[in-house]
N, C-alpha and C positions, 0 to 999 in steps of 0.2 A: 453770740447766740452761744454758749455754755458746751464741751462736746459732751456728749454722751461720758457714763462710766462702760465697761462692763460687760458684768453683774447689771444697769439698765437697760442699755441696746438690745443683749438677747431678751429680757423677758420683752421688750416691744418689742421684735423683726420676728422670731424666735430664728433669728438665721446664725450659723455660726461664725463674725463672722470679725476681720480684725487682722492684718498685716502693718506692722511699721518700722521703718529704718537704724538704727546706731547713730545714725551722721547726717545730717541737714540734708534738704535740699539747696540751700543757698550754702554747703562747703565743697560743692561738683559746681557746684557754676558762680565762686564767687571771679573764678579768674577769665572770662571774658562777656559780653559787654548781656544781658535782658535785651528781643524781639521788642521793640511800640505798637502795638499794635492796637488801631481804636476797636473800642470794644464793642459785640456781637453788626458786624459788620461787612457780614454776608451773608449769605443764602447756606443753609445746610444742608449740604451736601446726600444724599439716601443713593445708597450704591443698592443699584439699577438686580433684579431679582439675575438666577443665569439664564442661563435659556437651556433644554433641553428637547429631545425628544426619545422617537419611542421605536427602542430595535423591536425582529423577526421578533423575539420573543415575550409584547411586550414590557420587558424592563424597560424603564425612567432613567436616559446617558444624557448627566454630559463630562460636555469639555470643561478642563480652566489648563490654562495656560500661565507658569509664570515665567517673566520673563522681567530685564533691567523696566528702568524708564522715566521722563524726567514731573516732574511736582513741582509747583509754583507754593506755598505754603506762604512766604512772606515778601511785600511786595522789593520790584526790582528784585530774588530771586530768583535763581532755579534750582532743586534738590535734585541730584541722582539718587531713583528710589523703585522697590520693586515690587510690585504684586500681578496678583491673579487676573485669567478673566477677562485682555485687552485692556486693565485700570491702572495705572502707573504705582498707581501704592492703594492697598486693598481689595478687597476684590470683591465679587457680586455673591449675593447674598443664595446661599443651593435651599431649597425650598423643595423638601419636601413627605408625604407619607402614610402614617404610621401600615401592613398589611402590600408596601412596596416593592416592587423585589428593581433597588438602584450601580449604577453603576459610572464607577466613576473612574473619567479619565487624566486624569495634571500628566505634561508634560512639560520639560526641563529645557526650554532655551534661559536659561541665565550661568554666568562662570561653573559652576560650582553644584557640587553635590548634594543636593540635598534631602525632602519626603515633605507629604501633609500627611497628614495627625489630623483628623476628628474625631477631636475633644468632645470626649460623653456622649457619645458614640457607642450603644450599644452593638459590637460588630466578631464576625474573626480577625484573630487577630495578623492575620497574612494582609484582613484586608484593613488595618489599622491607623499603619503611616509613621509605623515611631519605629527608628533606630531599624528596625531588619527592616524595610523596607525602600530602598536608598532609587531617590530616579539619578541618576547619570545626566551632563547637562546629555543635551539631544535625545532623551529616554523620553518615551511615554508609560508609567506605572495603570496600569486595570485597578483598582476598589469597588469587589461589589460585596453587596451584601441584604436580606434584607430587613427592609424597615421597622426595629423592629420590640417600643417602647413605644412611651406617653409620647403628647403631646406633648416640646421643652427648648427651648433656644439655648443648642450649641454655639461651638461655633465652628474652628478650621485653619493651621496652620503647617510652618514649619516644624518636624520633630530630628532633625540629624545632631548625632551623639557631638557633647563637645564645640556647636556653634548653634546651638537652638539663635538662643538670644539677637545674636545678629542677623541671625537672617528674620526674626518675628523683626524686630525694631528696626529692619531698612527696607520696613512695607511688605510681607505678608497675616495677610489676614483677615476673615472673612466670616459670617458665620453662616450659621448651619440652623434654620429649621423646620424640626417635626411638625407632623399636624397630623389627626387622630379621627374619629369619628363621634368622639361626646365631645357636642354642643355646652357650651361653654358663653353666655351671652356678654361677652368683655368685645373690647374694641379691636375690629379684627380687615380694617381696609389695607396692608400698606402698604408705607409712609403716605399715607391721608392719614389713621389716626391711631394705624399702630406704626410704632415707627423703629428704626434701629438706632443707637447707643453707639456706635465704636468708641471707646473713653484708648488712649497713649496721648507719652509724655513724649517729647524732641528735646535737644539742644543743640542752634547751627554751629556752623566752626560760621567765621567771614563770608565766605563766601557761596555761604548756602547749604552748604552739606552738611550732614548730620555729624553730629559729631557725637564720635565711638570715640572717641582717649580714655574721656570721661568717667571712668568708675568708684565706686569705694565698694562697703561692702557685704550693702549690700546687689548692688547693679549701676547698670546706667541710671539715670533719674534726671530726667529733663525741665526745661524751665520754658515749655509751650506746651501745652495741652493742646493736643487737637480734635473730635469727633470724627468720624465717618474721615479722616483726612482737614476738615478744614478748622481753619484758625477763624474761632471767635466767634459761631456759629448763630446766626435764630429758626428757625422754625415759625412760618404761620398755620397758623389750626384755625379750624373753620368749624369745630363741635368741642360741644364742652367735655370733653374727656377727651383725654387723649392717654396711649395707653405704650408704654417705651420699656424698650428690649435691652437694659444694656451692658453697652458687653465689658469686665477692665482686660484688656487684650494690654495693653502695659509689662514694661522683665520684669518693673516691680516697682512702680509706686502708686500707696491704697491709697483707696478713693473714698469718703462718707458724701454720699449726692444727699444735696436739701436744698428747699425751694429755697428762695433766698430772704423768708422770714419767718425758715424751721418750720412756718402750718405743715397738715398732715397730708401726706403720700398716705396711698393704698398698696403695701406691697403686694403680690397673687402668684406670682410664683419667683421659685428659683433656681439656681443650675438643672437641674432634673426636672423642672419640671412645678403642671401648676402647687401652689399649698391648698391644706382641704377646706380654710374655710382664708378670704381674706384678711388681709393688717393691715391696718391705722396705724402708720410709725413717719415721724419726724426724722428719721435720718436713714441708711442704708451704709451700709461697709463696703468697702468691692476688695481683697485683693488681689494679686496679678490671674488670671483666668475665670475668677468664679462671674457667674451672668445676675441681673433682676430682673426682674419683670414688674414696674411700678403700673398705679397707670392718678394719672394725677391732672385735677376739677381745673375748669379754665372758668371764667366771668366776661362777659363780650370787653373787647379791651383797653384790657386791664392785664398790661405784660407783666413774668411770672421769669425768673431766675433759678438755673436748673443751677446751683454749684458742687462747686468738693468743697468742706469746712472740718479745722484745725477732730480733730478726737485724740481720745486719751485711750490706748488700752494695752496699760501697764509700765508699774520700768525694773528692768528685772537693777539689781546694784546700786546703778544711783544714775540708769543710762533708759532713759524716753525716747517710745518705739516714733520713730521719724521721718519711715518713707512715705510721704507727703502728707506724714497726720502734723504737722505743722502745719502746715499750705490750707490759704481761702483763696479757689481760686476758680472764677463761674465757664460753664459746662457749657451751656445755652440758651438764647433769650429766648421764650417760648409770647408770638402774638401773637394772642386769638385778634381773630374776625370782627366787626364792630357785629354783625349776627353770625347766634352759632348756632348747626345742625344742633338739636337736642341728641344726647349719647345715651343709653339707659343706664337704672342702675347694674349698680357691681351684682352682680351675685355672693347670698348669702352660701351657698358651698358651690369650691372649682370644684375641686379634684375626690371621685369614692377611693384612693384607692387607695385596697390596704396595708396601714403602716408598719413596716421591716416587726416581728416580734426579736425582743430579747432571750425570752425563754429559749425557740428554740434553734440561738446560735451555737453551734456544731464545737466552736472552740474558739480561742482568742490568739489571737497576736501580738507581739511589741514590738512596736518600731523608734528607735532612741534615735535623735535628733541634734549633732556638733560637726562640725569640723567639717561640712557639709560633707555630712558623711550621716550613713543607715546604719544603726547597727556598727558600728565601726567598722563599712566594707566601703570603699569604693567602688564605686561604678565601673562594672567588667559581662562589658555585651556576651563572653563567653559563660560564666556559671548561673549557673539559676541558683534563687535563694529563695524561694520560695517553694509551691509542691500545691493547688485548693483546685478543690472539684470543685466543679461544672454546679453550677447554681447555686453553692451555701449559700446563707446567714452563716456570719460568721462577727467576737468583736476583733477590732483593730485599735488600739491604739496607738496612741502620739505619743513621742517626752522630747518635750521642747528643749536637752542639758545645753540649750545655747543662751547668750543676752544678744543673739540679731535675733530675728523673726525668719518665720519659717512656714511654707503653706505644702498640705499635699494632696496631689493629684491620681487621683486613683484610674488607671484605663482596666476602660470596657466595664465599670464598677458602677453603680448610686449602693449613694453612703445617707444616713438621715445618725446628725451625732446624739447622742446620750445625754442630757443634759437636767438634772435633778430638777423636778420639776416638773415637768415639762412632758404633759401629757403624749403617746407616743400617737395618737394622731395629730400633734400639731408637732410633728418633726418633719422639718423643709427636704425636701429629695438636693446633695446634692454630692457634684465629684470631686471639689476640689474644699479642705478646708483650711480655713488657717493656723497654728497653731503657736502663738506667743509666749512667745524666748518666758520658763522655769514655771510654763504649765502641759497639763496628760491634760489631750481631748480625749473621748472615748466613740466613739462611731456602732454603729453594724455598716455591714458594709458588709450587701453579698453581689456576686461575679456573678457576667451572664452564665449562656450556657452553654455556646461557641467553647469545642475543649478543638486544641492540636499539641501533645508531648512534642515539639519540638517548637513552638514557635511562639513567641513570650510575651507575655502584653509590661508596660511600666508600672508603678508604685517611685513619684516621683516629689522634692519639691517644683511647684511652680516661681518662683524667683525663680526667672532664666539664669543666671550668672552661680548660681547653684549645686542647678539641674549642671550647664557647661561644666561645674568643677567635680560634677560624682557628685552629686548629690539625689542618687537612684538607683533603686534596684527594681528589680525582673522577678514574676511570679508569671508558673504556666497554670493552664489549667485543665485540668484529666479529666476523666467520665468513666465512669466502672471496668477497669478490666483494663488498662491505658495504662500502658507504659514512663514514663516524666523518665523522656533526658539527662542524661551527666550532668553532657556539653553540650550547645550550641554555639552553633556554624551564624556566623560570622559572614554575610553576603559584603560580596564583592565591592565592596567601591565606600563601606563603611570602614568608617572607622575606627580605630579595637583601642584608642582609650580617653581621655579628654582634654589632651596634647593641644 
């Protein structure tokens, strides 16, 4: 299985991908034994759909509790974990429809302050769940907004400044699916032929607890991959096609998701929603925070393995990228029944959403990434770094001046990366974009319509150690006549630094 070059991969998948590290997984795990787990030994756990109710105003209300729990990943051992919604690890899948008013209430039963960020959602800054919306132990935080974005696979996770990596690593992450009224004939029965796959990796101490001590320059890297919290899972399939919504929820590891023989996959969606048209690919690379929707065709009785395979995304000063990029590891065994229900073919047209227009970009902003800083600045929760007009389309240039990998997530924004030779209609919608070492990535960025002259959104590296170490800045979105704050308030309970 030869790895794809960056140019060949981008041309095949039409999605900017690929972050890796300067230190190998073996380097951070060599001083502890690797758990021995039989291949495809457990049925894949499917996160339940989060229960919801309607309040007197007709709003959809979802209640989530973040709390400690205990999980069993390895034979004979228990692992202390954190989870949402009654799950000891991970969280239920939140589902909402475009046009709905939603209320999401999060109660913190953890021993320390946390937050809950709705990653990829277009929503007011006060509802975003970033560092400026802390939830103290015992408190409940309410986030409410009107869902107004195309169908997409989003997710939710903690975002406390200086502690995001640890909170996510302990298990706090779940999917958030947005539906709309645009009919697209893709597999859509949740847990049957429309299946979430939350990819994470962990290393274990001899007592079964997560190893949180071994980090390298990119963060926590594990030697065991969990899919929906399941080690070595398999999925019983009853249809000729299955839609897999794949999320990389790892703190630092990148994956190149492919079939065992690199047979074709059909890429139908990325972070921000469906592609204009399906793309046939032989693999999809996901860096932390990125998502992809793929459709796999299956034959009766013929088992297939979905795995992460080696991927080469270049070198800088002779240092090769390797945050999982050098590894080949099975993710999921697909076990089709002997008789399969026919699935309709993937439509030739998926989304008719108009692409962003580079000619309409109001300005260009530049962001230099180096030494866990953006533009030479460490994160300061009280500082206003940028002010952006509401609903603006701009060009943002991200330059990685490091030998380390980075990727950039922009809150309340949808992006399309500008690639030479790529037609505007073919640019995928993103909210998280990799910026490989020594490169500049130019993206069209459209921020949402929500304005607030006092509460910011975040822009940060989604390799969570880098974010915690200060590789994050913040911006205000303002409307005509609004005067942005010159200094931001830090809510009670929110940390003031990244220590």
